[in-house]
N, C-alpha and C positions, 0 to 999 in steps of 0.2 A: 664358385663358392669357396670360402676359406676352409682350410683343413683344421680340424680340432686336434689339439694336443691331448692325448688320452692319459698321459702320465699323472697319477694322483686322482684320476676320476673314480667315481663309485659306480660299479657295474653290477647289476642284478641279473642272474641267469637262472631261469626255471628249466627243469628237465636237464639238470647239469650232471647227473650221475653217470652218464655213458654217452657214446655216440657223438652226435654233433654238439651236444651240450658240453661234454667233457673237452672235446677238441677246441671249442670256443673259449672255455674257461682257461685252457692252457695258452691259447693265442693271446688273450687279453692279459694274462699274468706276465707274459714276456714284454708287454708294453708298460708294466709298472702300475697297473690299476689296483684299486682296492675292490676285492671281489666279495659278493654275497651269493652263495650257491644254494639252490633249492631243488629238491626232488623228494620223492616219497621214501627212498631207502637211505638211511643214515650211513651204513657201512660204505656204500659206494661213494657217497658225498665226501666222507672223510678221506677216502683214498685219493679222490680228485683234488681235494684241498691240500693234502700233503704234497702232491706233485707241484701245485701252483705256488705253495710257500717256498718250495725249493728254487723256483724261478725268482724269488724275492717279493712275491705279492702278499699283501695282508689279506686274510680270508676269514669270512664268517660263514658258518654252515647253519642253515635253517631248514630242517626237514619239513616239507610242505606238500600237501595234496592240493593242486590248483583247482580241483573241482569244489573245494570248500572255500567260499568267498571270505568268510571270517578269517580263515587261516592265511589267506593271501594278504588281507589287510594287516595282519600281525607281521607277515614277512616284510611288507613295506615299512612298517613302524620300526622293526628291528634294523632294517637297512639304514633308515634315517638316523637312528641312535648310533649306529656303527660309523657312518661316514659324514653325518651332518647334512647330507644332500643325496640325491640320486641323479646321476648324469645319464645313464643308459640302462634300459630294461630290455633284456632279450627274452621274449616270450616264445619258448622253444618246445614246450611239452607236445608230444605227439604219440598216439597209439593207433593200432589198427585192428580190424576184425575182417578176416578174409573168408568168403564163402558165399554161396548163392543167397540172395537177400532173404528169401522165405525160409531157408534152412538155418540161418544164423539167428540165435536167440535175440528177441527184441531187447533184452537187458544188455546184450553186448553192443547193439547199435546205439542204445541210449548212452552207454558209458563212453563210446568213442566220441559222440557229440559233446558230452559233458567235459571230456578231457581236451579235445582238439579245438572246440569252439567256445564253449562256456568258460573253460579254463583260461583262454586268452582274453575273454571278456573280463574275467575276474582280475587278471593281471593289469589290464588297462584301467579298469575302474579303481584299482588301488593306487596306481602311480600317477594317473593324469592330474588329479587335484594337486599333487606335489609338484609336478611339472608346471602347472599353472601358477602356483605360488612363487616358484622360482623364476618363472617366465623363460624357462629353457629345459630341454631334455629330449632324449631320443628313444622312441619305442620301436623296437625291431621285432617284426612279426615273422616267425618261421612258418612258411606255407608249404609250397612244393609246386611242381608243374601240374600236380593234381588239382590246383586251383584254376587251371585253364582247360584241361582235358580229363574227363571222367575216367574212373577205373572200374570196369565191370567186375563183379564179385568182391567189391569193396565199397558198397553203396554208401554206408555211413561215413567212411573215410572221405569219399568224394564230396558228399554233402558238406562235411566239415570244412574242407579246403576251399570249396566254392564260397562257403559262408565267410571264411576268413578274408578272402579277397574283397568281398563286398563290405565287410566290417572295416577293413583298413581304409577303403575308399571313402566310406562315410566319415570316419574319424578325420581324415585329411580335409574333407570339406568343412567340418565343424571347426577345425583348428587353423583354418586359412588365415585368420587374423592374428595368429601368433607365429611369426616367422622363425622364432628360435626353438619351437617345439616341432619335432619331426616324427612322422610315422613311416617306417621303412619296411618294405616287404622283401623277403628272400624266397626265391623260387628255384630250388635245386631239382635236378633229375634224380634218378635212383642213387642212393648213397649207401656206401658200405658201412653199415652199423649193425649192432645186435638187434635193431628194431624189428626186422622181418622175422627172425627166429623167435623173438619174444611176443609176436603178435598173436591175437586170438585167431586160432586156425580151426575153421569149421568145414574145411574141404576134405579132411582125411588124407591129404597129400602133402608131401614135403614142399615147402615154399622157398623160392629164391627170387632173385631179381634179374631181368634181362640186361645184357651189356648194352652200352657202356655204363658201368657202375663207378661212381666217382668217390674219391677219398673225402672223408668227413673233414679233414684238415683244410681242404680246398674251400669248403663251405664256411669253415671258421674264419678263414682269411677274408672272405667276402663280408662276413658279419662285422669284423673289425674295421674293414674299409668303409662300410656303411656308417659305423659309429664315428669314424674320423671325418668323413665327407658324406653327410646324409643325402640319400636320393630315394625317390618313392619305390622304384622297382629294380631288383637285381636278379637276373637270370644266370643260372650256373649249370654248366654241363653241356656236352655235345648234343645238339638237337633241341635244346630248350627253346630257342627262338622259333624253330620250325614247328615244334609242338604247339606253341602259342599261336602262331600264324595259321597252322592247319586246323586247329580246333575252332578258330574264328571263321575261316572260310568254309570249312567242310565238317561241321561238328558231327553230323550223322555218320559220315564215312569213317571218321576217326573212332567213334564209339563202337561202331559195328566191327571194325578191324580189331580193336582191343578185345571185344567180346569173343571173336573167333580165336584170337591169339591165346586168351586165357583158357578157354575151353580145351583147345588143343594141348596146351601145357599140362593142365590138370589131368587129362586122360592118360598122359604118358608118365607123370611124376610118380615117384615111389610112395607107397602108403605110409601113413603115420597116424598116431592117435589124435583124435580131435581134442581141443582144449581151449580155455579162455586166455592162456598166456599171461601177460602182465596187465590185462585190462583192469582187474580189481585189486591186485596185490603187486607190489614192486618185485622185480626179478631178484632172485637170491644171489648174494655174493657180489663180487666186483665184476662188472661186465666189460669195461674197457671201451676203446673208441671203435675198433674194427669189428666187422661181422664175418670176415673171411669169405666175402663174396667176389673179390677181385682176383680171379685166377690169371696167369699169364696169357691164356687164350682169350679171356675177356678183354684184357688190355689191347691185344693185337687187333681184336675185332672192332674196337671203339671207333677208329678212323673209318673203317669200311662201312659201319652202320651209319655214321654221320653222312657219308657220301650217299649211301642208299636212301637215307631219309630225304635228302634233297631231290633225288631222282623220283622217289615215290610221291612226294608232294607235287612235283612237276607233272607227273602222270595223272594224278588226281585232278589237278587244275585243268589240264588239257581235256581230260575226259568229261569234266563238268561243262566246259565250254562247248565241246562237241555235242553233248546231249542237249544243251540249251539251244544251239543253232538248229539241230535236227528237228526239235519239237517246238520251234518258234511259232507262235500263233499267227494265223493268217491275218494280213492287214485288213483293217475295218473298211468296209465299203462306204463311200460317201453317199449319203442319201440326198436325192434331189428334192427340193421343196416344190410342192405343187401350189401354184397360185390360183386361188379361187377367183373366178370372174363373175 
C-alpha cells in the first residue's frame, strides 16, 4: 500500500488536551499538518496548540464535548472551514470509572459509555459524510487491549472498548466499497498518561497501572504511522499480542486471573477519597502527556513480564489440553442393527 504524505493534511484530534491526544498532536505537528484540536478544557487545548505552533503547524482550537452530537457536528464544520477538507480524524476520547460494578454509581457507568463509545459514534457520524463526499479519509479509533480482554472493576470501560472494536469492524464492512476511506484501530497496553489519576475512582484506594507501562509518544508514533499507511489493526506494547491471543483461546481464565489480580491490588493499595474524577468535568489546568507511572523499576520489569506472559500463556495452553484429554468423553458404542425376520 502506498504511503501517504501527511504534509499539509488536515487532521482532527479529539481528546487532545493531554496524554495520548497531546502526544499525537505534537507528533503530527512535526509532520507539517494543519491541526484541529478538540477537548472539553480550553486552557489545556491552548497549551497544546502553542507547542504545536512552535513546531510550525497551523492550529485551530475547538473546545468540544464529544458526548454532544451537535457540538461534534460543529467541530467537523469548523474543521472544513479551516482546512477545506478533512484528511484524518483521530477519535481519541477515553475516560474510566474504577470500582466494583454495583458500588459504582450508574451515572458514572453511563458517562463512561457516553464518552468512550457514543462519543466515538458522534465523531464518525460527523466525519464519514465528509469522507464519502471527498471519496477519501482515514478514521483512527483509539481503543486499547481492553477491547480484547475485559478489566474487572472497570465494567463500563470494558463494555465501551469491546463495543468500539465491534463498531470499527462494522464500519469497515460498510465502507468496503470505498478503498480510499480507512478505519484504523489502535490497541495499546497500559499507557503512562494522567488518565488513571483523573479517572472516576470508587474503590477508595490509590490507582496505578501494572508494568510494563508504555510511553504515550510511542502510541502517537503508531497513530501517525496508521495515517501514513492505513491498516485495520495496530497493537502496541509488550504482551499486547499475547493478551489478544490469550483472551481468544482462554477468555474465562484471563478474566478470572485479572479479577484475582485486581482484588489483591486493591486490598493492599493505600486509601484515598472516592470521587468522579474527570467523568463529568474536565481536569483543572494543564495536564501534560505523562502520568508519572513509569518508574525505573517498571522499565526494568518490562522485559521480564513479557517473558513471563509467554510462559504463562504456554502453561495455560498445556493445562487446558491436559484437562481436555483427561476428561475426554468415552467413545460411542456402535449399535448393532437387529434384522427382523
